[in-house]
N, C-alpha and C positions, 0 to 999 in steps of 0.2 A: 669158563670164560677167558678167552684168548685177552691177548694186549689191544691190537689195534690189527686192521687189515694187513698192516703190514708184515705181523710176527707171522702170517702164514708163508711168506713170500723165503722163512727162512727153513734151510735144510739141515736137522737135525740128527748128529751122527755120535753112534753109541759107539763105545772103547767099555767090552763088559770082560773079565775076571775075577774071578776068587779072590777074597784080600790076602794085600804080602805079594804077589807073582810078579810085581814090577809094573803094573801100568800106569801111576804119576813119573815113572822114571822117565818111560816108554811115549808119553801123554804129546809132546810136543814132535815128536818123532813120526808120528799115525796124523797129527795137525796135518806136518807140513805134506803127509804123503796125497793129502785131500787137498791140500789147497784152503786149510782152516786155521783162521788168526785166534779163533776164540774157545776155551775151554771150560767147561764146569767142572770144578772139582773136588767135593770132602768140603764145601759150601762155598768157594771161590769162584767168582766170576774172573776169568784172565783173559790178558788179551795179549798177544805173546809171552815177553816177561812182564807184562807190568799186572799186580793185579787193581782190578777196576768195581770192585763192587764183592761184599760180603765178608764174611768172618773163616780163620780154618775153622773145618769143625774138629781138626785134634786140637782146639782148642777143652772144649769139656771134658769134664772129671769123670766120664766114665764112658765105658764106650757105647753102649746103650743111648745114651745124651748125644753121642757122636752122628751116630743115624739117623736118628733124628734132627739133625741144625743139616745132616747133607741133602737132608728130603726135600727140605725147607719148608720143612711143617708150618711155623710160626708168618704171621701177616706179615709181619713186620721184615722177616728174612723175606718173606715172599717179593715184598715190593720195591724193596733194597734193589734184588736184583732185576725186577720188568722195571725199574725206572733205569737201570743203565741199559737194559737189552735197547728202550724205545730209543737213550740217547742217545747209543753206539750203531746201532742199527746193523748189526750184522746180517754178511750173509747167508754164514753155518756154522754153527755150536758142534763142536764137539765132545756128547757128557760120559762121566768116567761113572762106571758102577759094575757093583759085583755082581748083577743076573740084569736080564733082559727088562723083569719089574723094576726093578726101584729106577733105572732109567726111565722106563715109561712113565714111574711117580711123580721123577724128579717134572720130566717134561711138560705132566700132568697139572705139576704146582706153577709153575710158569706160566702156564699159558701158552705152550709154545707147540709145533705140530704135529705129527706124529712122527715114528722114529723112519728117516728113510735109509739107512744101511747100518748094520751091525758088528763092530768088528772084534772078532774077540782077541787073549788076549797071546794064546795056544795059535794064532795065525800069523804074530811077531817075534814069540819067545819060545826056543827054544822047551824044552821038559826041565833038562838041568840047569836052563835060566832060571827058569821059576823057581824051582825049588832051592837053589843059592838064594834067591830075593826069599824067599820062606824062613830061609836057617837063617839071615842074618835078622828080620823081622822077628823070629821066633825069638832068638837068643842075646839079639843087642840092643833089641826095640827100636830100629831106626827104621822113619818114615820117612820117604820122597818128596815134598811139598817143587812143583813146576816154576817155579820163580827164583829172582835171585834171593840169597839170603837175607837184604836189607831190603824188600817188600814183604818179608813174610816176618821180620824181624819185632817189626813196632808195634805188633797188637798179635802179640806170641806168649801162651804163658806157659810152652815148656820150653823144652831146651834147644837149643839149637846147636848140634855138632857140630856142622863141618858145610862149608858152598862145596858146593862139587862144578865143576864146566867143567859142558863133552860140547865139540867140537863137530857139524855131522855134516854132510854132502850130498843126506836126499832133502827129497821136495819136488814139487813142480818145477822141471828142470835139473833139476838136481843142485838148484840154485846152493850155497856155504851158507850154512848159520851158527850160531854160537847158540847151544839147549844150554840153561842157566839152571838150576837147584837149589834145593835148602835139602839138608839129611838132619832131620830132627827127631828129637824122643821127644811123645804128645806129656800132656798132664795126666792121661791113664799107658796104664806101660806093662808091659808082659815081666817085665824086671823088676814091678810092688816103685816104693818114692825113690826118689832120689834125694840127698840133702847135701849139703858145704857148711860145716861148723861155720860157726862163725869169728873161729881166732882166721882161718882165712879170711875172709874178708879184711879182718881187724888190720891182719899182717899188710894187706894191699895197701888197705888207707895210709897208714903209718909207713907207708914204704916212698908214696907220692907222696906225702909228707915231707918227707925227709930230704927231698930232691925243690921243694918251693923255700925259697928264701921271704916270703914272709910269713909262711908257719911254721914255729915253735914246737908244737907237739899236737899230740890230738890227745885228746883228756879221758873221751866215749866214744864209746860206739854203739850200738844197738839197732838191730840185725832184724826185721820181720817180713815175713811171709803174707804178701795180699792177694787178692784175686789172678794181677795179671801182671806180675810177676815179686817184685822185690821194693822193699819200703830199707833207707835207709838213713839214721838221723847222727849227728856227730858234732862233739862238745872241741872244738880249736880254741888253742892260745896263737894270736896273731901277732906277728913282731912287730914292737912301736917303728911311727915312719911310714907305714903301707897303707892304704886305701879299704878298710875292712869288706864293703858289698863288692867292691873289683874286684880281691883276692879272692873272698867266698867264693864268691860266682863262677871265677875260673878255673878253681881246686874241683867244684862239683863240677863240673863239664866232665874235669883231667877223670875225676874218680869214677863218674857214669862210663866213660867210654872205657877205661880199662879196665872195670871190677866184671863189664860185660863181656871185652873181649876175653878174661881170662880167666872164668868163667860160663861162658856160655849163658848166666842168666840174667831176664831183662829188669834191669832198674826203672821202675816204678817209678820211683819219687826219691826225693833225696833232700834230708835238710840239714843244716850245718849252718852252729851255734858256736859267737864268738863270745868263749864264757871269761878273755882274761886277755891281756897284750904286754907281752912283754918286753922289757927295757933290757936294751943292751951298753953294756958299763964297758964300753970298751975305752973310751975317752978319758 
């Protein structure tokens, strides 16, 4: 069943290529060539540099679950994207997939018209470029998501490795634009699991605490891995004379910001408890 009569007017384009050959890396360039503002890639519905619906399939814990998510197999996943399509009324959409049949299945699941044109990665990238992309995927576990880091970081359960910004001059009328992307390592990876010792988190937190006049010391820190990232529990000693709640909230924001920056791991939740008050006897 199609979304509504307006969905029949949408022109659907397909960008097809084997996994790891650089489709997401080149998605915005291809979209620009065909004057397309909307992209569907790995479970995400993207408008230019903004995620407007969906969740990254790279959040899945296995490769099989990633493929299922990218195909929008559940009613919840389908309905979220359909609702966004109805709201934004795109004239055209570029769908990324590893095969013609995959793109056709995505279009069918979302109630979109048949694909108007298939564009293949070997028409866009050289054999050497595709081999390089595959080698990086296999040896370093790097994946590209065609949106800025701040767009994907808020709900991503893997690891943000690096933001990537590319200035392009291609597109309709050769209008210049900035293509922003996120280089990530998904929860699943060719490299296996990646863990950071609790000692690293403790050292970061203790260093930040040493810079705070309101905090005397960190008594305890516990780090747990949860579904969407990590959970940090801390017990600290506050210096007498400071507002406890205000100090804890400020410190919590600093810890979250610096831990995510230095470890590239998403901090889903932080609990900080004041377990004592330090009275300075300087007078």
